[in-house]
C-alpha positions as CSV (number, residue, x, y, z in Angstrom):
1,M,10.5,-5.5,12.2
2,D,8.4,-8.2,13.9
3,V,9.8,-7.4,17.4
4,A,9.3,-3.6,16.9
5,L,5.8,-4.1,15.6
6,R,4.8,-6.3,18.5
7,S,6.2,-3.7,20.9
8,L,4.2,-1.0,19.3
9,L,1.0,-3.1,19.5
10,D,1.5,-3.4,23.2
11,H,1.0,0.3,23.5
12,V,-1.2,1.6,20.7
13,E,-3.6,0.7,17.8
14,V,-1.6,0.1,14.6
15,C,-2.7,0.1,11.0
16,I,-0.8,-1.2,8.0
17,I,-1.8,0.3,4.7
18,S,0.0,-1.1,1.6
19,G,-0.5,-1.6,-2.1
20,G,-0.1,-5.3,-1.5
21,Q,-3.0,-7.8,-1.3
22,M,-4.0,-9.7,1.8
23,G,-2.0,-12.8,0.8
24,Q,1.1,-10.6,0.9
25,F,0.2,-9.3,4.3
26,R,0.0,-12.9,5.5
27,T,3.3,-14.0,4.1
28,Q,5.3,-10.8,4.7
29,V,3.8,-9.7,8.1
30,L,1.4,-12.0,9.9
31,D,3.3,-15.3,9.4
32,N,6.4,-13.8,11.0
33,L,4.8,-11.6,13.6
34,H,4.0,-14.3,16.2
35,A,1.7,-11.8,18.0
36,T,-0.8,-12.6,20.8
37,D,-4.5,-12.4,20.2
38,E,-4.5,-9.2,22.3
39,E,-1.8,-7.7,20.2
40,L,-3.6,-8.7,17.0
41,S,-6.8,-7.1,18.2
42,R,-5.1,-3.8,18.0
43,L,-3.8,-4.4,14.5
44,H,-5.8,-3.0,11.5
45,L,-5.0,-4.2,8.0
46,M,-5.7,-2.2,4.8
47,P,-4.5,-4.0,1.7
48,T,-4.5,-2.6,-1.8
49,C,-4.0,1.1,-0.6
50,G,-7.0,1.1,1.7
51,T,-9.5,-0.3,-0.7
52,R,-10.0,-3.3,1.7
53,Y,-10.1,-3.4,5.5
54,Y,-9.6,-6.3,7.9
55,R,-9.9,-6.8,11.6
56,Y,-8.9,-9.7,13.8
57,E,-12.1,-11.2,15.4
58,G,-12.6,-14.6,17.0
59,G,-9.2,-15.9,16.0
60,A,-9.6,-14.9,12.3
61,W,-9.1,-12.0,10.0
62,V,-12.5,-10.6,8.9
63,E,-13.0,-8.3,5.9
64,R,-14.9,-5.2,7.0
65,Y,-15.2,-3.7,3.5
66,A,-14.0,-4.0,0.0
67,H,-14.3,-1.5,-2.9
68,D,-13.9,-3.9,-5.9
69,L,-13.5,-2.5,-9.4
70,D,-16.2,-3.2,-12.0
71,P,-14.9,-6.1,-14.2
72,E,-15.3,-4.2,-17.4
73,V,-13.4,-1.2,-16.0
74,A,-10.7,-3.5,-14.6
75,A,-10.3,-5.2,-18.0
76,R,-9.9,-1.8,-19.7
77,A,-7.3,-0.8,-17.1
78,I,-5.3,-4.0,-17.6
79,A,-5.3,-3.6,-21.4
80,S,-4.2,0.0,-21.2
81,L,-1.3,-0.8,-18.8
82,E,0.1,-3.6,-21.0
83,R,-0.4,-1.6,-24.2
84,H,1.3,1.6,-22.9
85,A,4.0,-0.3,-21.1
86,R,5.0,-2.0,-24.3
87,E,4.9,1.3,-26.2
88,L,7.1,2.9,-23.7
89,G,9.6,0.0,-23.6
90,L,8.7,-0.8,-20.0
91,W,7.4,-4.4,-20.5
92,E,10.0,-6.8,-19.0
93,S,10.6,-9.9,-21.1
94,N,11.9,-12.0,-18.1
95,P,10.0,-10.7,-15.0
96,W,10.1,-12.1,-11.5
97,G,6.5,-13.2,-11.3
98,N,3.4,-11.4,-12.7
99,I,3.7,-7.9,-14.1
100,I,0.0,-7.1,-13.9
101,E,-2.2,-8.3,-11.1
102,D,-6.0,-7.9,-10.7
103,R,-6.3,-7.6,-6.9
104,G,-10.1,-7.1,-7.0
105,S,-10.1,-3.6,-5.6
106,Q,-6.9,-2.6,-7.3
107,I,-5.0,-3.2,-10.5
108,T,-1.2,-3.2,-10.0
109,F,1.6,-3.0,-12.6
110,S,4.9,-4.2,-11.2
111,A,7.5,-3.5,-13.9
112,L,10.0,-6.2,-12.9
113,G,7.3,-8.7,-11.6
114,Q,5.8,-8.9,-8.2
115,E,8.6,-11.1,-6.8
116,A,11.5,-8.9,-8.0
117,P,14.4,-8.5,-5.5
118,L,14.6,-5.2,-3.6
119,D,17.9,-4.1,-5.1
120,A,16.6,-4.6,-8.7
121,K,13.5,-2.6,-7.8
122,R,15.4,0.3,-6.3
123,A,17.7,0.5,-9.4
124,W,14.9,0.4,-12.0
125,D,13.4,3.9,-11.7
126,P,15.3,6.0,-9.1
127,D,13.8,9.3,-10.2
128,G,10.3,8.1,-10.9
129,T,10.2,9.2,-14.5
130,K,9.3,5.7,-15.9
131,K,6.3,5.3,-13.5
132,A,5.2,8.9,-14.2
133,A,5.3,8.3,-18.0
134,L,3.2,5.1,-17.7
135,R,0.7,6.8,-15.3
136,D,0.2,9.8,-17.6
137,A,-0.3,7.5,-20.6
138,V,-2.9,5.2,-18.8
139,Q,-4.9,7.8,-16.9
140,P,-6.9,9.1,-20.0
141,D,-8.0,5.6,-20.8
142,V,-9.6,5.2,-17.4
143,P,-10.9,8.6,-16.3
144,E,-13.2,7.1,-13.6
145,L,-10.2,5.6,-11.8
146,D,-7.1,7.0,-10.1
147,V,-3.7,5.9,-11.5
148,R,-0.8,6.5,-9.2
149,G,2.8,5.6,-8.7
150,G,3.0,2.9,-6.1
151,G,6.2,1.3,-4.8
152,S,9.6,1.6,-6.5
153,T,8.5,-0.2,-9.7
154,S,4.7,-0.2,-9.4
155,V,1.7,1.7,-10.7
156,D,-1.6,1.2,-8.8
157,I,-5.1,1.8,-10.2
158,T,-8.1,2.1,-7.8
159,T,-11.6,3.6,-7.8
160,R,-11.2,7.4,-7.8
161,G,-11.1,8.7,-4.3
162,I,-10.5,5.3,-2.7
163,D,-6.9,5.7,-1.6
164,K,-4.8,5.7,1.6
165,A,-6.3,8.9,2.8
166,F,-9.7,7.3,2.5
167,G,-8.4,4.4,4.5
168,M,-7.2,6.7,7.2
169,G,-10.6,8.3,7.4
170,K,-12.2,4.9,7.8
171,L,-9.7,4.2,10.6
172,V,-10.8,7.3,12.4
173,E,-14.4,6.1,12.1
174,E,-13.6,2.6,13.3
175,T,-11.4,3.4,16.2
176,G,-12.8,6.7,17.4
177,I,-9.2,8.0,17.5
178,P,-9.0,11.6,16.3
179,A,-7.1,12.3,13.1
180,S,-5.0,14.8,15.1
181,E,-3.7,11.9,17.3
182,M,-2.6,9.7,14.4
183,L,0.9,9.5,12.8
184,F,1.4,8.0,9.3
185,I,4.8,6.6,8.5
186,G,5.6,6.0,4.8
187,D,8.3,5.8,2.2
188,R,6.3,7.3,-0.7
189,L,5.1,10.6,0.7
190,D,6.4,12.4,-2.4
191,P,3.8,13.9,-4.7
192,E,4.2,11.0,-7.1
193,G,3.8,8.3,-4.4
194,N,0.8,6.4,-3.1
195,D,1.3,7.7,0.4
196,Y,1.0,11.3,-0.7
197,P,-2.9,11.5,-0.4
198,V,-2.5,11.0,3.4
199,K,-0.1,14.0,3.6
200,A,-2.4,16.1,1.3
201,A,-5.3,15.3,3.6
202,G,-3.5,16.9,6.5
203,Y,-2.5,13.9,8.6
204,A,0.8,14.1,10.6
205,T,3.4,12.1,8.6
206,R,6.9,10.9,9.0
207,A,8.9,10.0,5.8
208,V,11.2,7.0,5.9
209,S,13.6,5.6,3.3
210,G,12.6,2.0,3.9
211,W,11.7,-0.6,6.4
212,E,15.0,-0.3,8.3
213,E,14.3,3.4,9.1
214,C,10.7,2.6,9.9
215,V,11.9,0.2,12.6
216,D,14.1,3.0,14.1
217,V,11.0,5.3,14.1
218,I,8.9,2.7,15.8
219,D,11.6,2.1,18.4
220,Q,11.7,5.8,19.2
221,I,7.9,5.9,19.6
222,V,7.9,2.9,21.9
223,A,10.7,4.4,24.0
224,S,8.8,7.6,24.4
225,M,5.8,5.7,25.8
226,S,7.7,3.3,28.1
C-alpha cells in the first residue's frame, strides 16, 4: 500500500478519510509511507470521518479544523453505547483494547476492541445486523448526533451532518478541485456504512472489499496517468 500511495501522490492530490483518529493515521499510514515533503504536500488527512482535517505544512501536520463534541453530549453518547451494548449482548468481556473511545470529534464503539485482529473483526458481524441493532438503540438517546455503522465491528457517533460527505465538500473548497473530478474509494459504501454519505451526495465512488483491492484500483489509476 505504501508504494501504491506514493505513486499516486506523484500524480494527484490524495485524501484519506477514515473513522480512525490522527494517532492511528500516524502509525498505520504515515510511519510506513516514507514519502517526500513534495508528496506529503499533496496528501490531505481527515480523521474521525472528516470531523478533523490536517495538511502538511513546514515539515509538520497542521490541524485546519476540528468539530469536537460537547462534553455533556459525548458523555451521554458513551453511556448509551455501553448500556445498549450490554443489553444486546454485544459487550465483549475480553476485548483487544478499548471498546469505546472518545476521539474528541467522534465517539467510536469497537465491539472487539480497537486492536482486534482483522480476521476476528470480519467474522463478528458479516451481515451488519449487530451494528444496526446497536445504532437503532442508541440514536434516540442522542437525537442531535448521527449514529452510523463504521468499520466491520464499529459504530461511529458524530455531530449531525459532519460526516465523510462533509469532508469531501471541504476538500473541494480547500483544493479548488471540482467534485466532478474526484473519485472516492471505500469499503463501506453500502447504506449502513460510514462511506455511504459520500455516495448519497453524488460523488463518483468505487467500492472495494478491503485494502488489497484498493491497492489494485490505485495501480490502475496510476497506470492510466503514466
